[in-house]
Every structure is written in C-alpha cells, then in structure tokens.
KOLMI-399826 format. One record per atom (N, C-alpha, C): x negated, y negated, z negated. Coordinates in steps of 0.2 Angstrom, whole numbers, plus 2048, in hexadecimal, padded with zeros to 3 digits. Layout:
<papas>
XYZ...
</papas>
This chain:
<papas>
13DF0B5FD142F0760013FF01605142F0060A13FEFB60E142EF460B13EEF060E140EE860C147EE760E14BEE9613151EE7615155EEB60F155EF260D157EF5609158EF1603152EEF600152EEB5FA155EE55FA156EE15FF15AEDD600162EDE5FF163EE560216BEE560216CEE75FA167EEB5F7168EEE5F0169EE75EB164EE25ED164EDB5E916AED85E916FED85EF174ED45F217AED65ED17AEDD5EB17FEE15E817DEE05E0178EE35DF176EE65D7173EE05D316FEDB5D716CED55D4166ED85CF161EDC5D215CEDE5CE156ED75CC153ED95C914EED55C614BED05CB14AED35D2146ED05D614BEC95D8150ECA5D8155EC45D8156EC35E015DEC25E215FEC15EA15BEBB5ED15BEB55E9159EAF5EC150EAF5EF14CEB25EA145EB45EA144EB85F1149EBE5EF147EC25F514AEC05FD14FEBD5FC152EB960214DEB4605149EB1600144EAB60313DEAF60513CEB5602137EBA606139EBC60D13EEBC60C143EC0614141EBC618144EB5616144EB061B13DEAF61F137EB061C131EAF620130EB5622134EBB624131EC1627136EC362B134EC5630138EC963513FECE63313EED062D142ED562B148ED2629149ECB62914FEC8626155ECA62B155ECB63115AECC63715DED4634157ED9632159EDE63115DEE062B15BEDA626160EDB620166ED8620168ED362616FED2627171ED762916FEDC62E172EE0632175EE662E172EE7627174EEB62417BEEA61F17CEE3620182EE361E184EDF61717FEDC61517EED860E181ED1611180ECF617181EC861A186EC962018AEC562018FEC5626191EBE62818EEB962C18EEB362E194EB2631199EAF62E1A0EAD6311A0EA56311A4EA46381A6E9D63A1AEE9C6361AEE966311B5E966301B7E8E6301BDE8D6311BFE876311C0E8462B1BBE806281B9E7B6211B7E766231BAE716251B6E6C6281B2E6C62C1B3E716301AEE726351A8E756341A6E7662E1A1E7B62C1A0E8262C19AE8462C19AE8C62D199E8F62519CE9462519BE9861F198E9E61E194EA161A191EA8619196EAC615198EB161819BEB7614196EBD611196EBD60B192EC2608196EC6603194ECC602196ED25FE194ED25F7197ED15F2194ED15EC199ED55E7197EDC5E619BEE15E11A0EE25E51A1EE15EB1A7EE35F11ABEDF5F11A9ED85EE1AEED35F01ABECE5F51AFECD5F91ACEC75FE1ACEC05FB1A6EBC5FC1A5EB65F71A4EB15FE1A4EAC5FF1A3EA860319FEA2601199EA0605193E9A602194E95609197E8F608196E8A60D191E8760E18DE87615188E84618187E7D615181E7A611181E7560E180E6F61417CE7161917AE6B61D17EE6E624182E6A625186E6B62C186E63631189E6463718BE5C63918EE58635193E5B631198E5762E195E55627191E5762618FE5661D187E5361D183E5262317FE4F62517FE48624179E44624178E3D62317BE3B62A181E3662A185E33630181E2E63217CE2C62F178E28631171E29636171E3063616BE3363A16FE35641175E36640179E37646179E3164A179E2B648178E2664C172E2364E16DE2764D166E2664F165E27657162E2365B162E2466115AE2566315AE2A667151E2C669151E2A67014EE2767214EE2567B14BE2D67F148E3067B142E3767E148E3A67E14EE3B67B154E4067C15BE3D67C15BE36680161E32681165E3568716AE3168816FE3568E16AE34694166E30695162E3069C15FE3669D15BE38698156E3E69815CE44699160E43696165E49695168E4C69D16AE4469F16BE456A8166E486AB161E466AA15AE476AE15AE506AE159E516A7158E586A715EE5D6AA163E5B6AB169E5E6AF167E5D6B5165E576B9163E586BF15EE5C6C015AE5D6BD154E626BF156E696BF15BE6A6BA15EE726BB162E726C1165E6D6C2169E6E6C9164E6E6CF15EE6B6D115BE6C6D5157E726D4155E756CF153E7D6CD157E816D015DE806CE163E856D2165E856D9161E806DD162E7F6E3168E796E7169E776E216FE706E316DE6C6E716EE6A6ED16DE666F216EE5E6EE168E5A6F0167E556ED164E506F2164E496F2160E456F7158E456F4157E486F014FE476ED14EE4F6EA147E506E9147E556E7142E576E1142E526DE13EE526D6141E4B6D3141E4C6CC143E466C813DE446C313CE3D6C5137E396C2139E366BC137E396B5138E346AF134E2F6AE137E2A6B0133E236AF136E206A813AE226A413DE1F69E138E1F698134E2369912FE23693129E24696124E2469211CE23693119E2A69311DE3069611BE37696115E3769D110E3469B10BE356A010AE3C6A4109E4069F107E486A110DE4B6A5112E4A6A2118E4D6A711AE4A6AE116E436AE117E3F6B5110E436BA10CE476B6106E4A6BC100E486BA0FFE436B40F9E416B30F4E466AE0EFE466B10EAE4C6AE0E8E4B6A80E6E4F6A30E4E4C69D0DDE4B69D0D9E476980D4E456980D0E4B6960CAE4D69A0C7E536990C2E536930BFE4D6910BBE4C68A0BFE4E6850C6E4B6840CBE4B67F0CDE5367D0CEE576830CFE5D6820CAE6167F0C4E5F6820BEE656800BDE626790BDE5D6750BCE5B66F0C2E5F66B0C8E5F66D0CCE626690CCE696690CAE6C6700CAE7266E0C3E7666A0BEE7166A0B9E736660BAE7265E0BEE6D65D0C0E6C6550C5E726530C9E746570CEE796560CAE7F6540C5E8165A0C1E886590BAE866590B8E856540AFE826530AAE886560ADE8F6570A9E9365B0A7E926620AAE8D6640AAE8A66B0A4E8666C0A1E8466609AE7F666096E81668095E89667090E8E66B090E8F671097E8D675098E8E67C093E89680091E8C68408CE8768A091E8368E097E8568E09BE8369409EE7B69209DE7A68C09FE7468909AE6E68809AE6968B095E6368B093E6068508DE5E685089E5D67D08DE5767B090E5267F093E4C67B09AE4E67909DE5667B0A3E556780A1E5967209CE5C67209AE6266C098E5D666095E57668092E52662099E4E65F09EE4D6630A2E496600A6E5065C0A7E5465F0ABE5965A0A7E5C6530A0E5C65309CE5D64E09EE5764909DE5064B09EE4A6470A6E4B6440ABE4D6470B2E4D6440B3E536400AFE586410AFE5C63C0ACE5C6360A6E596370A2E566300A7E5362B0ACE4F62F0B0E4A62A0B7E4D6270B6E536290BDE566270B9E5B6210BEE5C61C0BEE616150BBE686180B6E6B6150B4E716180B3E7261F0B2E6C6220AFE6D62A0B5E6F62F0BCE7062C0C2E716300C8E6C6300C9E6C6350CFE686380D5E696340D5E706310DBE7262E0DAE6F6270D7E6C6250D7E6861E0DBE6161F0DDE606170E1E5B6170DCE546190DFE5061B0DAE4A61D0DDE446190D9E3E6180DCE396160E4E366180E8E336150EFE316180EDE2D61F0E7E2761E0E6E236240E3E256290E0E2D6280DEE3062F0D6E3262D0D2E3462F0CCE3762F0C7E3062F0C3E3062B0BEE2A62A0BAE286310B7E2F6330B4E2D6390B6E2C6400BDE2D6400C1E2A6450C3E226440C5E2263D0C6E1B63D0C0E1663E0BAE1963C0B4E1463D0B4E136440B5E196480B3E176500B8E116520BEE136500C4E0E6520C1E086500BFE0664B0BDDFF6480B7DFC64E0B3E0164F0ADDFF6530B0DFD6590B5E0165D0B8DFF6620BCDF96620BFDF665D0C2DF165D0BDDE965C0B7DEB6580B3DE66570B0DE565F0AFDE96620ADDE866A0B1DE566E0B7DE966D0BDDE66710BEDDD66F0BDDDB6690BFDD56660B9DD26660B4DD266A0ADDCE66A0AADCE6640AADD36600A5DD465A0A9DD16530AEDD06540B2DCF64D0B3DD56490B1DD56430B0DDB63F0B8DDE63C0B6DE463F0BCDE863C0BBDEE6370BFDEE6320BEDF462B0C2DFA62D0BFDFE62E0C2E0562E0C7E0662A0C7E026230CBE0561E0D2E0061D0D2DFD6230D7DF86250DCDFB62B0D9E0162D0DBE046330DFE0B6310E5E0C6330E9E126310EBE166380E9E1C6380EBE1F63F0F1E2463E0F5E256430FCE286440FCE2C649101E31648101E3564E106E32655106E2B65310BE2965A10DE22658110E1F65D112E1865A11AE1765611DE1E656122E1E652122E1F64C11CE2464911AE25642117E1F63F113E1A644110E14640116E0F63F11BE0F643121E0B643125E0C63D125E1263B129E14637125E1263011EE1462E11AE1162811CE0B62811BE0762D11BE0062E122DFC62B127E0062C12EDFE62912EDFF62312BE0561F12CE0761A128E02615123DFE61811FDFA614124DF2613127DF261912ADEB61A130DEA616133DF061613BDEF61413ADF260D140DEF609140DF1601141DF960213EDFD5FE13EE035FF146E065FC147E045F714CE085F3154E055F6154DFF5F9159DFD5FD15BE00604154E00607154E0460E156E0B60E153E0E608154E1460715DE16606160E12602167E1260016BE12607168E0C60B16CE0A61116BE11617165E14616165E1961A16AE1F61816BE2061216FE25610176E2460F178E1E61217DE1B612181E1960A17CE1A60517EE185FE17FE105FC181E0E5F7183E075F717EE045F117BDFE5F1176DFD5EC17ADF75E7179DFB5E017DDF55DC179DF15D8179DEA5D9173DE55D6178DE25D0172DE15CB174DDE5C516EDDA5C316FDD55BD16BDCE5BD166DD25B5161DD05B615CDD05AF15EDCA5AA15DDCB5A315CDC65A1157DC159F157DBC5A3151DB75A414EDB459D153DB2598152DAF59214DDB658D14EDBB58F14CDC058B146DC458F143DC159213DDC359713FDC859A144DC859E147DCA5A3148DD25A114CDD259C14EDD9597153DDC59B155DE259C15CDE459D162DE3599168DE059C16BDDE597172DE3599172DE7593179DED59417FDE9596181DE4593187DE1596188DE059D183DDE59E182DDD5A7181DE35AA17FDE85A917FDED5AB187DF05AC18ADEF5A6190DF25A6194DEE5AC193DE85AC196DE35B0196DE45B7190DE75B818EDE95C0191DF05C1190DF45BC193DF95BE19BDFA5BF19FDF65BA1A6DF65BB1A8DF25C21A3DEE5C41A5DEA5CA1A6DF05D21A1DF25D019EDF75D61A3DFD5D51A6DFF5D21ABE045D11B1E035D61B1DFD5D81B7DF95DC1B7DFC5E31AFDFD5E51ADE005EC1A9E065ED1A7E085E81A3E0D5E81A3E125E119FE175E21A0E1B5DC199E1C5D9198E185D5191E185D218DE1F5CF187E215D2185E275D117EE295CD17BE235CD174E235C9172E1D5C916EE1D5C416AE165C1163E175C015FE145C615AE135C6155E0F5C0152E115BD14EE0D5B7144E0E5B9142E095BB13BE085BB139E065B5134E085B2131E075AE129E085AD125E045AC126DFC5AC127DF95B412BDF45B312EDF25BB12DDEB5BB130DE85C012FDE15C2136DDD5C1136DD75C0131DD35BD131DD35B612CDD05B3125DCF5B5120DD55B3122DDC5B511DDE15B311DDE35AC123DE35A9124DE45A2127DEB5A1125DEE59B129DF359812EDF3594134DF7596138DF7592139DFB58B13BDF758613ADFB57F13EE0257F13AE0757B13FE0D57B146E0C578149E0657514FE05571153E04579150E0057C154DFD581156E04588150E08587150E0E58D157E13589157E1358215BE19580161E14580162E0E57F169E0C57F16CE0D587
</papas>
C-alpha cells in the first residue's frame, strides 16, 4: 500500500497510525498532494466570516474543519505594522519595473530604489574577502583549494575553530560567536583610542531590526507589552503591604469584579517567588 493510500485508509477507518501523525508525516513529503488527489481531503471556500474551510470525508459523511488562522482571526495589531521595505512606495516601484519590462513607454528606463539602504540592489559589488570567508566556512573542503588566498583561509579556520564540532551549523551562544565578538571589541578599542571594550558586553544580531526588537524587550515591561501586542487587557490589583506584600483574596476579587465591566478575564498569572520583595507565597495562599 502506498503512502497516499495509507492516508486515505486512515482518514476513513482511523487505524492505529492515526490521521494526525500520518498527515504530519505527509506534510513533510511531496506525497501530500497525492493524498489529497485520492479524495480524502477536498478544500473548499465557504462564506463563514471570510474564512476558508476544509471538507473531509469521514465514514461517508462530510465534515467541515475551519482554518484557525485567517486574516480575520489573526492578531489585528500585526496587520497595523508597517514595513518600509514592503510599503506602498516599494510596491509602486515594483509595479513600474514590471511596466518597463513589458515595454510601457516612460520618460526613464530604470527605477532607483533610494528609500532603503539596499546597496547591492543599487549595483554595489560585494566585498570579495567577506564572500570568500563565507564560502570557506560553509564548505571547509575549499580550504584545500589554491584559488582562495591565505588570509581568507586563516580567518575561516579561526571562525570554524570557535564553532562546536568545527561547523557553523552548530548552535552558537545567543550573543554571537566569541571570536567574532572579540574582534569587534578590538576594533572598538582602536576606534575609541584605546578605551577598553569587553567582548562579553557585545551582542551580535542579524541586522538592526533584530537588535532593536531585542532592546525593546529589555526596556519595556514584558507582560504588559506582550498583552498590548496581543490586544489583551491587563488587570491590576494591590498587594497587602502590612502583611509583607501578601496577596489579598478580597482585593483580587475586587479587581476581577471591576474588570468584568470592560473585559472578560481569562487567566491569572502567579509568579512565585515574585517581587516585591522576592518573597515566596505560602502553600495555603496558593491553594486559596
């Protein structure tokens, strides 16, 4: 029995292998499209809040499973995010480029995208040394190739030696490879006239955007910021200072009752030990 036939059988008779496990397996294989073509799944578009449903045959009866993530159910705050690299200016530029390629007459022959710092798209040639080191790290067998200069090979060897198993495919420290952070620290010392720079105080990122997001996570209160991002509401309550900042059940009930006037409380986050002042709640208080 082929993999697609097994999937069809699983969708009807539910053998021990289970539909969810098998469909997960098929999702990572090209045979998933074959399984769909055999009739076990029939995607259909239905008017239900603008969402798409999937029709599934189970024991000869059609059942509908609504897609969980759609443009209607996704976080509305995400749809408000603007990205300059994909904004209306860039979209208009792409449209004009397509028109130029299609032969549409315009008073210019090319579009220069000066709204972002995409130097290579503007024609800047990549730095040879950086590309050579990248190639050597990606495929160390090239270290035996005489076409690569020794300075690039030495840099690649140093980077590979700092990687687990001598491979850049290994996990690295969150702040970046130590040897690279050391080089950055030395550069900063030279730039700043000998002022010491500690590699442990340097955090490498894949770009300015990732660095900014990381910094904002450190600067903004995590829970309140996360709730705001999800469009949720934070319910505040007061601790009992006279009882060593203990949790007062009556105050918790008051906050809960007041919040129900403008939201629907769904969860209570208890941090134990918590602050202030890094005290642990008694078991009796937690059970209450």
